[in-house]
PQR file with spaces between the fields and no chain letter, atoms N, CA, C, O and H, PARSE charges and radii, in Angstrom:
ATOM       1  N    UNK     1     -12.649   10.438    7.880 -0.4000 1.5000
ATOM       2  CA   UNK     1     -12.518    9.056    7.820 -0.0000 2.0000
ATOM       3  C    UNK     1     -13.002    8.424    9.108  0.5500 1.7000
ATOM       4  O    UNK     1     -12.889    9.065   10.153 -0.5500 1.4000
ATOM       5  N    UNK     2     -13.540    7.198    9.108 -0.4000 1.5000
ATOM       6  CA   UNK     2     -14.055    6.549   10.248 -0.0000 2.0000
ATOM       7  C    UNK     2     -12.939    6.111   11.216  0.5500 1.7000
ATOM       8  O    UNK     2     -11.766    6.081   10.842 -0.5500 1.4000
ATOM       9  H    UNK     2     -13.632    6.678    8.259  0.4000 1.0000
ATOM      10  N    UNK     3     -13.311    5.776   12.450 -0.4000 1.5000
ATOM      11  CA   UNK     3     -12.382    5.385   13.507 -0.0000 2.0000
ATOM      12  C    UNK     3     -11.776    3.974   13.090  0.5500 1.7000
ATOM      13  O    UNK     3     -12.441    3.108   12.521 -0.5500 1.4000
ATOM      14  H    UNK     3     -14.264    5.800   12.754  0.4000 1.0000
ATOM      15  N    UNK     4     -10.525    3.852   13.416 -0.4000 1.5000
ATOM      16  CA   UNK     4      -9.835    2.525   13.304 -0.0000 2.0000
ATOM      17  C    UNK     4      -9.875    1.979   11.888  0.5500 1.7000
ATOM      18  O    UNK     4      -9.763    0.762   11.737 -0.5500 1.4000
ATOM      19  H    UNK     4      -9.985    4.556   13.879  0.4000 1.0000
ATOM      20  N    UNK     5     -10.024    2.765   10.854 -0.4000 1.5000
ATOM      21  CA   UNK     5     -10.071    2.317    9.463 -0.0000 2.0000
ATOM      22  C    UNK     5      -8.755    2.632    8.819  0.5500 1.7000
ATOM      23  O    UNK     5      -8.369    3.798    8.745 -0.5500 1.4000
ATOM      24  H    UNK     5     -10.116    3.753   10.977  0.4000 1.0000
ATOM      25  N    UNK     6      -8.055    1.629    8.352 -0.4000 1.5000
ATOM      26  CA   UNK     6      -6.738    1.746    7.685 -0.0000 2.0000
ATOM      27  C    UNK     6      -6.940    1.406    6.236  0.5500 1.7000
ATOM      28  O    UNK     6      -7.764    0.560    5.886 -0.5500 1.4000
ATOM      29  H    UNK     6      -8.368    0.682    8.412  0.4000 1.0000
ATOM      30  N    UNK     7      -6.149    2.099    5.363 -0.4000 1.5000
ATOM      31  CA   UNK     7      -6.232    1.798    3.959 -0.0000 2.0000
ATOM      32  C    UNK     7      -4.841    1.668    3.369  0.5500 1.7000
ATOM      33  O    UNK     7      -3.890    2.273    3.862 -0.5500 1.4000
ATOM      34  H    UNK     7      -5.480    2.786    5.647  0.4000 1.0000
ATOM      35  N    UNK     8      -4.727    0.887    2.328 -0.4000 1.5000
ATOM      36  CA   UNK     8      -3.501    0.662    1.573 -0.0000 2.0000
ATOM      37  C    UNK     8      -3.860    0.927    0.092  0.5500 1.7000
ATOM      38  O    UNK     8      -4.857    0.421   -0.423 -0.5500 1.4000
ATOM      39  H    UNK     8      -5.500    0.395    1.928  0.4000 1.0000
ATOM      40  N    UNK     9      -3.025    1.726   -0.560 -0.4000 1.5000
ATOM      41  CA   UNK     9      -3.213    1.935   -1.985 -0.0000 2.0000
ATOM      42  C    UNK     9      -2.418    0.878   -2.686  0.5500 1.7000
ATOM      43  O    UNK     9      -1.193    0.843   -2.570 -0.5500 1.4000
ATOM      44  H    UNK     9      -2.215    2.137   -0.141  0.4000 1.0000
ATOM      45  N    UNK    10      -3.079    0.020   -3.407 -0.4000 1.5000
ATOM      46  CA   UNK    10      -2.439   -1.112   -4.116 -0.0000 2.0000
ATOM      47  C    UNK    10      -1.890   -0.595   -5.471  0.5500 1.7000
ATOM      48  O    UNK    10      -0.749   -0.880   -5.834 -0.5500 1.4000
ATOM      49  H    UNK    10      -4.074    0.048   -3.502  0.4000 1.0000
ATOM      50  N    UNK    11      -2.696    0.141   -6.181 -0.4000 1.5000
ATOM      51  CA   UNK    11      -2.315    0.562   -7.531 -0.0000 2.0000
ATOM      52  C    UNK    11      -2.852    2.000   -7.757  0.5500 1.7000
ATOM      53  O    UNK    11      -3.995    2.295   -7.409 -0.5500 1.4000
ATOM      54  H    UNK    11      -3.623    0.372   -5.886  0.4000 1.0000
ATOM      55  N    UNK    12      -2.048    2.857   -8.320 -0.4000 1.5000
ATOM      56  CA   UNK    12      -2.483    4.228   -8.597 -0.0000 2.0000
ATOM      57  C    UNK    12      -2.035    4.553  -10.045  0.5500 1.7000
ATOM      58  O    UNK    12      -0.852    4.531  -10.384 -0.5500 1.4000
ATOM      59  H    UNK    12      -1.119    2.617   -8.602  0.4000 1.0000
ATOM      60  N    UNK    13      -3.036    4.850  -10.855 -0.4000 1.5000
ATOM      61  CA   UNK    13      -2.820    5.105  -12.304 -0.0000 2.0000
ATOM      62  C    UNK    13      -3.575    6.405  -12.724  0.5500 1.7000
ATOM      63  O    UNK    13      -4.728    6.651  -12.371 -0.5500 1.4000
ATOM      64  H    UNK    13      -3.997    4.869  -10.580  0.4000 1.0000
ATOM      65  N    UNK    14      -2.814    7.208  -13.512 -0.4000 1.5000
ATOM      66  CA   UNK    14      -3.408    8.432  -14.094 -0.0000 2.0000
ATOM      67  C    UNK    14      -3.253    8.451  -15.553  0.5500 1.7000
ATOM      68  O    UNK    14      -2.167    8.153  -16.051 -0.5500 1.4000
ATOM      69  H    UNK    14      -1.877    7.008  -13.799  0.4000 1.0000
ATOM      70  N    UNK    15      -4.262    8.781  -16.272 -0.4000 1.5000
ATOM      71  CA   UNK    15      -4.290    8.938  -17.727 -0.0000 2.0000
ATOM      72  C    UNK    15      -4.280   10.457  -18.019  0.5500 1.7000
ATOM      73  O    UNK    15      -5.048   11.202  -17.410 -0.5500 1.4000
ATOM      74  H    UNK    15      -5.144    9.023  -15.867  0.4000 1.0000
ATOM      75  N    UNK    16      -3.486   10.882  -18.870 -0.4000 1.5000
ATOM      76  CA   UNK    16      -3.313   12.351  -19.241 -0.0000 2.0000
ATOM      77  C    UNK    16      -3.643   12.587  -20.717  0.5500 1.7000
ATOM      78  O    UNK    16      -3.536   11.699  -21.563 -0.5500 1.4000
ATOM      79  H    UNK    16      -2.861   10.278  -19.364  0.4000 1.0000
ATOM      80  N    UNK    17      -4.051   13.836  -20.980 -0.4000 1.5000
ATOM      81  CA   UNK    17      -4.310   14.193  -22.385 -0.0000 2.0000
ATOM      82  C    UNK    17      -2.926   14.570  -22.977  0.5500 1.7000
ATOM      83  O    UNK    17      -1.918   14.603  -22.271 -0.5500 1.4000
ATOM      84  H    UNK    17      -4.139   14.557  -20.294  0.4000 1.0000
ATOM      85  N    UNK    18      -2.919   14.840  -24.239 -0.4000 1.5000
ATOM      86  CA   UNK    18      -1.623   15.266  -24.880 -0.0000 2.0000
ATOM      87  C    UNK    18      -1.145   16.624  -24.366  0.5500 1.7000
ATOM      88  O    UNK    18       0.052   16.900  -24.455 -0.5500 1.4000
ATOM      89  H    UNK    18      -3.737   14.814  -24.813  0.4000 1.0000
ATOM      90  N    UNK    19      -2.011   17.483  -23.835 -0.4000 1.5000
ATOM      91  CA   UNK    19      -1.640   18.718  -23.191 -0.0000 2.0000
ATOM      92  C    UNK    19      -1.062   18.595  -21.866  0.5500 1.7000
ATOM      93  O    UNK    19      -0.531   19.584  -21.361 -0.5500 1.4000
ATOM      94  H    UNK    19      -2.982   17.259  -23.763  0.4000 1.0000
ATOM      95  N    UNK    20      -1.108   17.438  -21.217 -0.4000 1.5000
ATOM      96  CA   UNK    20      -0.582   17.167  -19.930 -0.0000 2.0000
ATOM      97  C    UNK    20      -1.612   17.313  -18.784  0.5500 1.7000
ATOM      98  O    UNK    20      -1.265   17.333  -17.603 -0.5500 1.4000
ATOM      99  H    UNK    20      -1.539   16.634  -21.627  0.4000 1.0000
ATOM     100  N    UNK    21      -2.847   17.410  -19.179 -0.4000 1.5000
ATOM     101  CA   UNK    21      -3.877   17.517  -18.132 -0.0000 2.0000
ATOM     102  C    UNK    21      -4.407   16.116  -17.753  0.5500 1.7000
ATOM     103  O    UNK    21      -4.540   15.253  -18.621 -0.5500 1.4000
ATOM     104  H    UNK    21      -3.129   17.393  -20.138  0.4000 1.0000
ATOM     105  N    UNK    22      -4.708   15.891  -16.468 -0.4000 1.5000
ATOM     106  CA   UNK    22      -5.193   14.624  -15.984 -0.0000 2.0000
ATOM     107  C    UNK    22      -6.667   14.414  -16.456  0.5500 1.7000
ATOM     108  O    UNK    22      -7.530   15.266  -16.244 -0.5500 1.4000
ATOM     109  H    UNK    22      -4.600   16.592  -15.763  0.4000 1.0000
ATOM     110  N    UNK    23      -6.902   13.302  -17.070 -0.4000 1.5000
ATOM     111  CA   UNK    23      -8.247   13.000  -17.602 -0.0000 2.0000
ATOM     112  C    UNK    23      -8.990   11.989  -16.683  0.5500 1.7000
ATOM     113  O    UNK    23     -10.157   12.162  -16.330 -0.5500 1.4000
ATOM     114  H    UNK    23      -6.201   12.610  -17.243  0.4000 1.0000
ATOM     115  N    UNK    24      -8.242   10.937  -16.326 -0.4000 1.5000
ATOM     116  CA   UNK    24      -8.849    9.931  -15.417 -0.0000 2.0000
ATOM     117  C    UNK    24      -7.801    9.498  -14.394  0.5500 1.7000
ATOM     118  O    UNK    24      -6.630    9.289  -14.715 -0.5500 1.4000
ATOM     119  H    UNK    24      -7.294   10.797  -16.613  0.4000 1.0000
ATOM     120  N    UNK    25      -8.276    9.368  -13.125 -0.4000 1.5000
ATOM     121  CA   UNK    25      -7.365    8.936  -12.011 -0.0000 2.0000
ATOM     122  C    UNK    25      -8.007    7.691  -11.381  0.5500 1.7000
ATOM     123  O    UNK    25      -9.107    7.753  -10.831 -0.5500 1.4000
ATOM     124  H    UNK    25      -9.227    9.537  -12.865  0.4000 1.0000
ATOM     125  N    UNK    26      -7.310    6.590  -11.472 -0.4000 1.5000
ATOM     126  CA   UNK    26      -7.780    5.284  -11.003 -0.0000 2.0000
ATOM     127  C    UNK    26      -6.886    4.771   -9.894  0.5500 1.7000
ATOM     128  O    UNK    26      -5.664    4.682  -10.014 -0.5500 1.4000
ATOM     129  H    UNK    26      -6.417    6.540  -11.918  0.4000 1.0000
ATOM     130  N    UNK    27      -7.601    4.422   -8.748 -0.4000 1.5000
ATOM     131  CA   UNK    27      -6.910    3.845   -7.601 -0.0000 2.0000
ATOM     132  C    UNK    27      -7.540    2.533   -7.230  0.5500 1.7000
ATOM     133  O    UNK    27      -8.767    2.438   -7.235 -0.5500 1.4000
ATOM     134  H    UNK    27      -8.593    4.494   -8.650  0.4000 1.0000
ATOM     135  N    UNK    28      -6.751    1.484   -6.900 -0.4000 1.5000
ATOM     136  CA   UNK    28      -7.218    0.313   -6.268 -0.0000 2.0000
ATOM     137  C    UNK    28      -6.770    0.348   -4.818  0.5500 1.7000
ATOM     138  O    UNK    28      -5.579    0.472   -4.532 -0.5500 1.4000
ATOM     139  H    UNK    28      -5.754    1.561   -6.896  0.4000 1.0000
ATOM     140  N    UNK    29      -7.714    0.240   -3.913 -0.4000 1.5000
ATOM     141  CA   UNK    29      -7.510    0.481   -2.487 -0.0000 2.0000
ATOM     142  C    UNK    29      -8.080   -0.650   -1.714  0.5500 1.7000
ATOM     143  O    UNK    29      -9.093   -1.242   -2.086 -0.5500 1.4000
ATOM     144  H    UNK    29      -8.682    0.138   -4.145  0.4000 1.0000
ATOM     145  N    UNK    30      -7.399   -0.956   -0.597 -0.4000 1.5000
ATOM     146  CA   UNK    30      -7.906   -2.034    0.388 -0.0000 2.0000
ATOM     147  C    UNK    30      -8.110   -1.312    1.686  0.5500 1.7000
ATOM     148  O    UNK    30      -7.179   -0.719    2.229 -0.5500 1.4000
ATOM     149  H    UNK    30      -6.576   -0.475   -0.295  0.4000 1.0000
ATOM     150  N    UNK    31      -9.411   -1.361    2.227 -0.4000 1.5000
ATOM     151  CA   UNK    31      -9.656   -0.809    3.527 -0.0000 2.0000
ATOM     152  C    UNK    31      -9.759   -2.006    4.504  0.5500 1.7000
ATOM     153  O    UNK    31     -10.298   -3.065    4.181 -0.5500 1.4000
ATOM     154  H    UNK    31     -10.168   -1.843    1.785  0.4000 1.0000
ATOM     155  N    UNK    32      -9.202   -1.772    5.733 -0.4000 1.5000
ATOM     156  CA   UNK    32      -9.264   -2.828    6.725 -0.0000 2.0000
ATOM     157  C    UNK    32      -9.612   -2.171    8.053  0.5500 1.7000
ATOM     158  O    UNK    32      -9.244   -1.025    8.311 -0.5500 1.4000
ATOM     159  H    UNK    32      -8.763   -0.913    5.996  0.4000 1.0000
ATOM     160  N    UNK    33     -10.341   -2.931    8.907 -0.4000 1.5000
ATOM     161  CA   UNK    33     -10.729   -2.437   10.176 -0.0000 2.0000
ATOM     162  C    UNK    33     -10.744   -3.631   11.156  0.5500 1.7000
ATOM     163  O    UNK    33     -11.264   -4.698   10.830 -0.5500 1.4000
ATOM     164  H    UNK    33     -10.640   -3.862    8.698  0.4000 1.0000
ATOM     165  N    UNK    34     -10.168   -3.436   12.359 -0.4000 1.5000
ATOM     166  CA   UNK    34     -10.198   -4.523   13.386 -0.0000 2.0000
ATOM     167  C    UNK    34     -11.445   -4.331   14.284  0.5500 1.7000
ATOM     168  O    UNK    34     -11.621   -3.272   14.886 -0.5500 1.4000
ATOM     169  H    UNK    34      -9.746   -2.569   12.624  0.4000 1.0000
ATOM     170  N    UNK    35     -12.270   -5.322   14.362 -0.4000 1.5000
ATOM     171  CA   UNK    35     -13.449   -5.222   15.196 -0.0000 2.0000
ATOM     172  C    UNK    35     -13.156   -5.548   16.610  0.5500 1.7000
ATOM     173  O    UNK    35     -12.080   -6.049   16.937 -0.5500 1.4000
ATOM     174  H    UNK    35     -12.127   -6.183   13.872  0.4000 1.0000
ATOM     175  N    UNK    36     -14.132   -5.262   17.485 -0.4000 1.5000
ATOM     176  CA   UNK    36     -13.920   -5.465   18.918 -0.0000 2.0000
ATOM     177  C    UNK    36     -13.571   -6.875   19.290  0.5500 1.7000
ATOM     178  O    UNK    36     -12.812   -7.059   20.241 -0.5500 1.4000
ATOM     179  H    UNK    36     -15.006   -4.855   17.220  0.4000 1.0000
ATOM     180  N    UNK    37     -14.081   -7.916   18.594 -0.4000 1.5000
ATOM     181  CA   UNK    37     -13.760   -9.264   18.867 -0.0000 2.0000
ATOM     182  C    UNK    37     -12.414   -9.762   18.317  0.5500 1.7000
ATOM     183  O    UNK    37     -12.045  -10.922   18.500 -0.5500 1.4000
ATOM     184  H    UNK    37     -14.697   -7.766   17.821  0.4000 1.0000
ATOM     185  N    UNK    38     -11.679   -8.844   17.627 -0.4000 1.5000
ATOM     186  CA   UNK    38     -10.404   -9.186   17.145 -0.0000 2.0000
ATOM     187  C    UNK    38     -10.381   -9.609   15.673  0.5500 1.7000
ATOM     188  O    UNK    38      -9.295   -9.794   15.123 -0.5500 1.4000
ATOM     189  H    UNK    38     -11.978   -7.902   17.478  0.4000 1.0000
ATOM     190  N    UNK    39     -11.513   -9.766   15.025 -0.4000 1.5000
ATOM     191  CA   UNK    39     -11.517  -10.177   13.635 -0.0000 2.0000
ATOM     192  C    UNK    39     -11.224   -8.888   12.727  0.5500 1.7000
ATOM     193  O    UNK    39     -11.540   -7.753   13.083 -0.5500 1.4000
ATOM     194  H    UNK    39     -12.395   -9.615   15.471  0.4000 1.0000
ATOM     195  N    UNK    40     -10.615   -9.173   11.570 -0.4000 1.5000
ATOM     196  CA   UNK    40     -10.236   -8.160   10.702 -0.0000 2.0000
ATOM     197  C    UNK    40     -11.212   -8.131    9.519  0.5500 1.7000
ATOM     198  O    UNK    40     -11.416   -9.152    8.862 -0.5500 1.4000
ATOM     199  H    UNK    40     -10.358  -10.095   11.281  0.4000 1.0000
ATOM     200  N    UNK    41     -11.804   -6.990    9.250 -0.4000 1.5000
ATOM     201  CA   UNK    41     -12.747   -6.821    8.231 -0.0000 2.0000
ATOM     202  C    UNK    41     -12.035   -6.069    7.099  0.5500 1.7000
ATOM     203  O    UNK    41     -11.487   -4.992    7.334 -0.5500 1.4000
ATOM     204  H    UNK    41     -11.638   -6.160    9.783  0.4000 1.0000
ATOM     205  N    UNK    42     -12.033   -6.623    5.862 -0.4000 1.5000
ATOM     206  CA   UNK    42     -11.372   -6.074    4.659 -0.0000 2.0000
ATOM     207  C    UNK    42     -12.361   -5.759    3.567  0.5500 1.7000
ATOM     208  O    UNK    42     -13.361   -6.457    3.405 -0.5500 1.4000
ATOM     209  H    UNK    42     -12.479   -7.498    5.671  0.4000 1.0000
ATOM     210  N    UNK    43     -12.084   -4.696    2.806 -0.4000 1.5000
ATOM     211  CA   UNK    43     -12.885   -4.381    1.723 -0.0000 2.0000
ATOM     212  C    UNK    43     -12.010   -3.829    0.652  0.5500 1.7000
ATOM     213  O    UNK    43     -11.204   -2.934    0.906 -0.5500 1.4000
ATOM     214  H    UNK    43     -11.271   -4.128    2.938  0.4000 1.0000
ATOM     215  N    UNK    44     -12.154   -4.370   -0.612 -0.4000 1.5000
ATOM     216  CA   UNK    44     -11.379   -3.954   -1.739 -0.0000 2.0000
ATOM     217  C    UNK    44     -12.236   -3.079   -2.623  0.5500 1.7000
ATOM     218  O    UNK    44     -13.368   -3.425   -2.961 -0.5500 1.4000
ATOM     219  H    UNK    44     -12.809   -5.097   -0.818  0.4000 1.0000
ATOM     220  N    UNK    45     -11.675   -1.932   -2.995 -0.4000 1.5000
ATOM     221  CA   UNK    45     -12.459   -0.958   -3.803 -0.0000 2.0000
ATOM     222  C    UNK    45     -11.595   -0.364   -4.877  0.5500 1.7000
ATOM     223  O    UNK    45     -10.369   -0.365   -4.762 -0.5500 1.4000
ATOM     224  H    UNK    45     -10.755   -1.651   -2.721  0.4000 1.0000
ATOM     225  N    UNK    46     -12.214    0.147   -5.928 -0.4000 1.5000
ATOM     226  CA   UNK    46     -11.603    0.844   -6.971 -0.0000 2.0000
ATOM     227  C    UNK    46     -12.200    2.242   -7.078  0.5500 1.7000
ATOM     228  O    UNK    46     -13.402    2.396   -7.292 -0.5500 1.4000
ATOM     229  H    UNK    46     -13.209    0.148   -6.022  0.4000 1.0000
ATOM     230  N    UNK    47     -11.386    3.222   -6.935 -0.4000 1.5000
ATOM     231  CA   UNK    47     -11.816    4.631   -6.908 -0.0000 2.0000
ATOM     232  C    UNK    47     -11.461    5.221   -8.280  0.5500 1.7000
ATOM     233  O    UNK    47     -10.292    5.228   -8.667 -0.5500 1.4000
ATOM     234  H    UNK    47     -10.409    3.097   -6.762  0.4000 1.0000
ATOM     235  N    UNK    48     -12.436    5.701   -8.994 -0.4000 1.5000
ATOM     236  CA   UNK    48     -12.219    6.331  -10.335 -0.0000 2.0000
ATOM     237  C    UNK    48     -12.690    7.755  -10.249  0.5500 1.7000
ATOM     238  O    UNK    48     -13.813    8.011   -9.814 -0.5500 1.4000
ATOM     239  H    UNK    48     -13.385    5.696   -8.681  0.4000 1.0000
ATOM     240  N    UNK    49     -11.820    8.728  -10.671 -0.4000 1.5000
ATOM     241  CA   UNK    49     -12.133   10.081  -10.640 -0.0000 2.0000
ATOM     242  C    UNK    49     -12.017   10.580  -12.059  0.5500 1.7000
ATOM     243  O    UNK    49     -10.950   10.449  -12.659 -0.5500 1.4000
ATOM     244  H    UNK    49     -10.908    8.519  -11.025  0.4000 1.0000
ATOM     245  N    UNK    50     -13.073   11.150  -12.628 -0.4000 1.5000
ATOM     246  CA   UNK    50     -13.071   11.733  -13.952 -0.0000 2.0000
ATOM     247  C    UNK    50     -12.929   13.289  -13.762  0.5500 1.7000
ATOM     248  O    UNK    50     -13.549   13.874  -12.874 -0.5500 1.4000
ATOM     249  H    UNK    50     -13.940   11.256  -12.140  0.4000 1.0000
ATOM     250  N    UNK    51     -12.120   13.907  -14.599 -0.4000 1.5000
ATOM     251  CA   UNK    51     -11.905   15.276  -14.547 -0.0000 2.0000
ATOM     252  C    UNK    51     -12.566   15.835  -15.813  0.5500 1.7000
ATOM     253  O    UNK    51     -12.328   15.336  -16.913 -0.5500 1.4000
ATOM     254  H    UNK    51     -11.616   13.432  -15.321  0.4000 1.0000
ATOM     255  N    UNK    52     -13.432   16.913  -15.646 -0.4000 1.5000
ATOM     256  CA   UNK    52     -14.033   17.534  -16.760 -0.0000 2.0000
ATOM     257  C    UNK    52     -13.077   18.548  -17.352  0.5500 1.7000
ATOM     258  O    UNK    52     -12.891   19.623  -16.781 -0.5500 1.4000
ATOM     259  H    UNK    52     -13.626   17.318  -14.752  0.4000 1.0000
ATOM     260  N    UNK    53     -12.476   18.236  -18.468 -0.4000 1.5000
ATOM     261  CA   UNK    53     -11.401   19.048  -19.028 -0.0000 2.0000
ATOM     262  C    UNK    53     -11.980   20.379  -19.576  0.5500 1.7000
ATOM     263  O    UNK    53     -11.266   21.381  -19.598 -0.5500 1.4000
ATOM     264  H    UNK    53     -12.627   17.363  -18.932  0.4000 1.0000
ATOM     265  N    UNK    54     -13.235   20.409  -20.010 -0.4000 1.5000
ATOM     266  CA   UNK    54     -13.799   21.603  -20.573 -0.0000 2.0000
ATOM     267  C    UNK    54     -14.022   22.672  -19.488  0.5500 1.7000
ATOM     268  O    UNK    54     -14.034   23.855  -19.829 -0.5500 1.4000
ATOM     269  H    UNK    54     -13.816   19.595  -19.992  0.4000 1.0000
ATOM     270  N    UNK    55     -14.194   22.333  -18.230 -0.4000 1.5000
ATOM     271  CA   UNK    55     -14.464   23.294  -17.150 -0.0000 2.0000
ATOM     272  C    UNK    55     -13.184   23.790  -16.468  0.5500 1.7000
ATOM     273  O    UNK    55     -13.274   24.667  -15.609 -0.5500 1.4000
ATOM     274  H    UNK    55     -14.184   21.372  -17.952  0.4000 1.0000
ATOM     275  N    UNK    56     -11.992   23.268  -16.812 -0.4000 1.5000
ATOM     276  CA   UNK    56     -10.783   23.674  -16.237 -0.0000 2.0000
ATOM     277  C    UNK    56     -10.269   24.956  -16.889  0.5500 1.7000
ATOM     278  O    UNK    56     -10.075   25.006  -18.104 -0.5500 1.4000
ATOM     279  H    UNK    56     -11.919   22.556  -17.510  0.4000 1.0000
ATOM     280  N    UNK    57     -10.057   25.962  -16.101 -0.4000 1.5000
ATOM     281  CA   UNK    57      -9.536   27.209  -16.639 -0.0000 2.0000
ATOM     282  C    UNK    57      -8.070   27.246  -16.223  0.5500 1.7000
ATOM     283  O    UNK    57      -7.731   27.383  -15.047 -0.5500 1.4000
ATOM     284  H    UNK    57     -10.215   25.922  -15.115  0.4000 1.0000
ATOM     285  N    UNK    58      -7.192   27.116  -17.262 -0.4000 1.5000
ATOM     286  CA   UNK    58      -5.764   27.159  -17.051 -0.0000 2.0000
ATOM     287  C    UNK    58      -5.186   28.230  -17.961  0.5500 1.7000
ATOM     288  O    UNK    58      -5.731   28.534  -19.022 -0.5500 1.4000
ATOM     289  H    UNK    58      -7.467   27.005  -18.217  0.4000 1.0000
ATOM     290  N    UNK    59      -4.041   28.807  -17.507 -0.4000 1.5000
ATOM     291  CA   UNK    59      -3.430   29.897  -18.244 -0.0000 2.0000
ATOM     292  C    UNK    59      -2.117   29.353  -18.831  0.5500 1.7000
ATOM     293  O    UNK    59      -1.428   28.537  -18.217 -0.5500 1.4000
ATOM     294  H    UNK    59      -3.599   28.560  -16.645  0.4000 1.0000
ATOM     295  N    UNK    60      -1.809   29.819  -20.000 -0.4000 1.5000
ATOM     296  CA   UNK    60      -0.542   29.498  -20.626 -0.0000 2.0000
ATOM     297  C    UNK    60       0.324   30.698  -20.437  0.5500 1.7000
ATOM     298  O    UNK    60      -0.058   31.836  -20.711 -0.5500 1.4000
ATOM     299  H    UNK    60      -2.368   30.481  -20.498  0.4000 1.0000
ATOM     300  N    UNK    61       1.519   30.405  -19.954 -0.4000 1.5000
ATOM     301  CA   UNK    61       2.493   31.509  -19.694 -0.0000 2.0000
ATOM     302  C    UNK    61       3.557   31.457  -20.771  0.5500 1.7000
ATOM     303  O    UNK    61       4.032   30.380  -21.132 -0.5500 1.4000
ATOM     304  H    UNK    61       1.829   29.480  -19.732  0.4000 1.0000
ATOM     305  N    UNK    62       3.926   32.597  -21.274 -0.4000 1.5000
ATOM     306  CA   UNK    62       5.045   32.719  -22.172 -0.0000 2.0000
ATOM     307  C    UNK    62       6.244   33.236  -21.493  0.5500 1.7000
ATOM     308  O    UNK    62       6.167   34.185  -20.712 -0.5500 1.4000
ATOM     309  H    UNK    62       3.541   33.471  -20.980  0.4000 1.0000
ATOM     310  N    UNK    63       7.398   32.612  -21.779 -0.4000 1.5000
ATOM     311  CA   UNK    63       8.664   33.062  -21.124 -0.0000 2.0000
ATOM     312  C    UNK    63       9.465   33.757  -22.085  0.5500 1.7000
ATOM     313  O    UNK    63      10.559   34.217  -21.760 -0.5500 1.4000
ATOM     314  H    UNK    63       7.460   31.841  -22.413  0.4000 1.0000
């Protein structure tokens, strides 16, 4: 992460399949940085992470 960069997570949402695996992870984030002259620079972003369910190798355990 860059110097003097702060972030706040505004919203965090995960969508799961019926098996309980994460399919989509969505975050709304605000980045802020204080510049040398004292002004505050802000940036709003949405981070979306898609998980490829077909490539996940998971094991089922029997008890």
